[in-house]
N, C-alpha and C positions, 0 to 999 in steps of 0.2 A: 151232124157235127157242124159247129159254127166255124166260119172262116177264121183262120189264124191272122191276127193283126200283124202289121208289118215291122214292128220294132225288133222281133226276134231274128237272129241271123238265119239265112235261108237253110243251111245245112242242119243247124240245130233245130229249127222249126220242123223240118221234115222228120228228124229223129223223134221229136216230141210227139208229133202227130201219129207216127207209126206205133209209138208206145202206148197210146191212150187206149184204155179198155174199160173205164169206169162206167157203170150204168148211170142213167139220168138221175137216179135218186141216191147216188153214192154218198152225198154229204148229209142226207136227211137226219142221220142219227144225232148230229150236233144241234139240231133244232129242238130237241126234246129233253133237255137236261132236267133231272129230277130236282135239282137245286142250283142256284146261281153259282158261277165259278168266280174264284178270286184270282186275279192276274197280278203278279208282282211287277209293278210298273218300273221298268228298267232294273228289275230285281227288287230287293227291299231297300229302295233308294232313300227312304227316310232314316235308315240306320247305317248304311255304308255308301261310299261313293258309287254313283250310278254306273250301270253297265260294266260291272266287274264280276268276276266269278264269285267273289265273296258276297256281293249283293244278291246274286242269283241263288247261291247256296243258302244264305240266310232266309230268303223269301220262301224257299221250299220247307226249311226247318220250321218256319212260322205258320205253315199250312197252306201256302199258295198252291193252286192247282196248275197254273201256267206261269211261265217266266217270259218277259218281253225283251228281246234284243232288237233295238233299232239298228238298221244296217247302213253303213257307209262302205267305201271300198278303197283299197290302197292302190298305189301306183302300179304294183305288179298284179293287180286283179284279185286280191283276197278280200272277202267280206269280213268286216270287223264290226263290233258292237260299239257304236257311238251315236249319241242323240243327233248330232249334226256333223257335217264334214269338217267344220271349223273346230279345232281341238284345243285352242288356247284356254278356253274356260273350263275344260275337264281333264287336262293333263298338265304336267310340269314342263311342257315343251319350251316355254319362255325362259326356263332356267338352263337350257342347253345351248351354249354359245355356238356349237357346231351347226345348229339349225337356224341361227338368227337371220341369215340371208333369205330364208324361205318365207318369212313373214311378208304377206302381200294382201292386196284387196281384190276380191272377186265379186261378181254379180251372181247371186243365187236366187232363182225365182224372182228376178226383177229387183232385188234389194242388194245393196253393197254390204259385204262383210269383210272385215280386216282381221287377219290372224294367220294361223297355220292350218293346212287342210290335209285330210287323210290322203287324197289322191296325189299329193306331192311327196309322199313318203312310201318307201317299200315296207313290207311287213317287218323285216328285220330292224329297220330304223324305228318303227313304231314301238317295237318291243323293248327299246331302250328307254322309253318314256314310262312314267307312272301316273296313275289316275289321281285326281283330286276332287274335292267336293265342289259341285257346280254352284250351290247357293250357300256359301259359308256364313253369310250374315244371319241366315235363318237356321242353319244347322252347324253351329260352331263346333259342336262335339265331334261331328264327322271329320271336319277339317283338322282338328287338333289330334285326333287319335289315328286317322287312317290315311291322310294325305301322304303320297309318296311311297305307298306300299305295293299297290296292285297294278298289274299290267293291263294293257288294252287287249281284251280277248277277241279271238276270231270267232266267226259263227260256228266253225267246226268244234272249237273248244267248248262253246255253249252247248252244242248238241251232244258232245261226249259227256259233259257234266249232267245234262238231262238224263241220259241213259244210266249213269252211275247212281244218281239220286233216286231214280225210279226203282232200281234194285235195292238200294239201301232202305228206303221207306216202304217198300212193298206196295206202291201205288204208281200208276203211270203219270208222270209229270208232263204237262204239255208245254209247247213252245209257241210263241205268238210274235213272229218277226214282222217288222215294218220296213218297207222300202222307203227310205228317206230321199226326198228330192229326186225322184226317178227321171224326170225330164232333164234336169241339170246333168246328172251322171251319164245319161244316154248321149246328150249333146257333146260331152267331152270324150266320148269313145270308151266309157267304162260303165256300161249298163249293169244294173243290179240284178235284173230278172234271171238271166241265164245262169249265173253262178248260184243263185238261190235255188232254182229248179234242180240244178245238178246236185246241190248239197242235200236237198230233201230226198231226192231219189237215191243218192248214194247211202243215206242213212235209213232207208226203208220207211220214210215218213210221208211220201206222196202216195198214200193208199187210203182206201176206205176205212173210216174210223180212226185214222191216225190222230194223235192228240196235237193238232196243228191248226192255227188260224194264220192267214197272211193278210196284212192290212196295209192301207195306203190312203193318203189324203187326195191323191190324184185318181182319175177315173179311167183313163185310157189304158194304163198298165194293168189295172185290175181286170178290165174286159179282156185283155190279151192273155193274162194269166188264167182266166176262166176257161180258155181253150185248152190249156195244157196241164193244169193241176187238178187233182182230185179233192184236195183239202178245201175247207171253207174259206171264203174271202170276205173281208170286212171293209166297208167303205167308211173311212173316217170323215168327220165333219169338223172343219175349222171355224174360226170366228164368223159369225153370221153374215156380216157385210162383205166378207172376202169370197174369193172364188178359188176352186182348184187351179193350180198353176197351168195345167194342160188346157183348161178352159181359157185362161188368159192368152195363151199362145194361139189357140184355135179361133178365138173370137166369140166363143160361147158366152152369152151375157148372164147366165144363171149364177147366182150366189149360193153359198151353202144353205142360207136360210130358205131360199127357194127350193133347193133340193130336199128340204125337210117336209115339204107339202105331201099329203097322202098320195097324190097321183105320181109324184116323182119317186117316192119310196117304192111304189109298185114297179117303176122302171128300174130302180136300183136292184130290186129282187131278181131281175132277169140275169144279172151277172154276179151278184154278191149274195152272201148268206146272212150277213149281219151288218149292223151299223155301229160306229163308235162315235157318238156325239160328245161334245163337252157337256158338263153337268147342267149348264144353263139352258140347254134345249129342253130339259126335263123339269128342272126346278129353277126358274129365273130368280134373280135378285134385284132388289130396288137400289137406288143410288146410295143408300147407307150400307149396302151389303147384306141386307136381311132377306130371307126367303120369301118369295111370292107363291101364289097358288101354282100347283103343278100344271103342266101343259098336257096335251093329248099325244105327245110324241111317242111314248112307249106303246100305247094302244094302236096308233096309226102304223107304226113299224110292225107290230105283231100281226095286224090285219094283212099287211103286205107279205107276211111270211118271213120276216127278218128278225134275227136275234138282236138284242140291244145291250152293248157293253160300254157304258159311259166312262169318261175320264175327267180329271184325275182326282182321286180322293187322298187327302193329306191331313195329317193330324194337327199341324201347327195352326194357331189362331189366325195367322195371316191368310190362310186358305179356306177357312170355315165361314159359314154364314154367321151373321152377328149373334143370333140367338143361341148358337152352340159354342161360342168362344168362352174360354175359362177366365180371361182377363184381357186387359189392353196390351199385354206384352206379346208381340207377334210370334216369338219363338216358342212360347209355351204351348202345350198340347191342350186342345179343347175336346169336345165330345164328338170325335170322328165316328165312333160306333153308332151314335144316334143318327148321324147323317147317312151312313151306309144303310142302316136299318130302314130309314125312310125310302131309299131308292129300291131296296129289296121289296118293301111293301107295295111300291108302285109297279113292280113286275119286271124289273130289269133282269137280264139273264147272266150278268156278270159285271164286275167292276175292276177298273184299273186303279191300283192303290199303292202308295209309297210305303205304307205301314200295313203289311198283309195281316198281321195278328189281330188288328182292330176289326177288319172285315170278316175274318174267320169267326171271331167272337160274335159279331153281329148276326152272322148267318146261323151259327151253331148254337147260339144261346148260352155260351160259356161265360 
């Protein structure tokens, strides 16, 4: 058994070590999917405001196999589904005069952010807010129809929904949580990992063959989680020239692009079961936004024993390669199905997609 890394609280770490009983191949079943999985990226976020129960519910109705809650944490230690700790862009907090004094500037992963932050609100206070569309210029229909309706959900509410939808549709729906900015939250005394582990265990999801992946852009927290979780872990890859923030802190000089080399992928396979690269690691684009020849990334990762789940597939022309755009109007939908089909043909094991129906059609041939 590997040594437990030091970020877990001592008593909690001891309890987790005592509870471990998974065999070395406990996660092997996730490596051999008969077909690629469709992951509802923040839910069906192309159709509903992201990280709402409505977005997750719709993703499953459209055929998604997994739903993805990004995790932040409240002042009172409750995990909630938000893409970032700053919530000014995804909720109506700016319209609440009682919270005006909480607007502030913070340094997160070395960058300044100004706004309102989950860790400055109790869960009860967050529940008074309502979600709004994050990119209203590209998705004006979402903003017009759904802004101001949905609450910020907790991780437990997402897990409860997963259970209900699995029963409703007669298939097991998976959950794919991401720990957002784990070094930042750990440094302010609100680590994400312990409550995540507790939630998975409490819901019977830290077990062999559980429909769960846990992902992170950082490395050290995944290595630590590998000591205590039985479920597959996924190393995310950010922009090629950047570094995992824990590398910035530790002085490790390697960039994400360097981590994509075959030898580094083999090292990642020591603690992770898959990788989540942005699409350009697999199909780069030229300066005009047109697709270039595919790279060897998928084959390199598979040779290392890693699953490959690239992100993010979106239907709007703004996000598609030039050859698949339907027009010059950025909000119009282009041929997302063709893009997803190309990646499936290249051998990826799943895709993160804002519009799950397109990916399901690309996979199933409907």
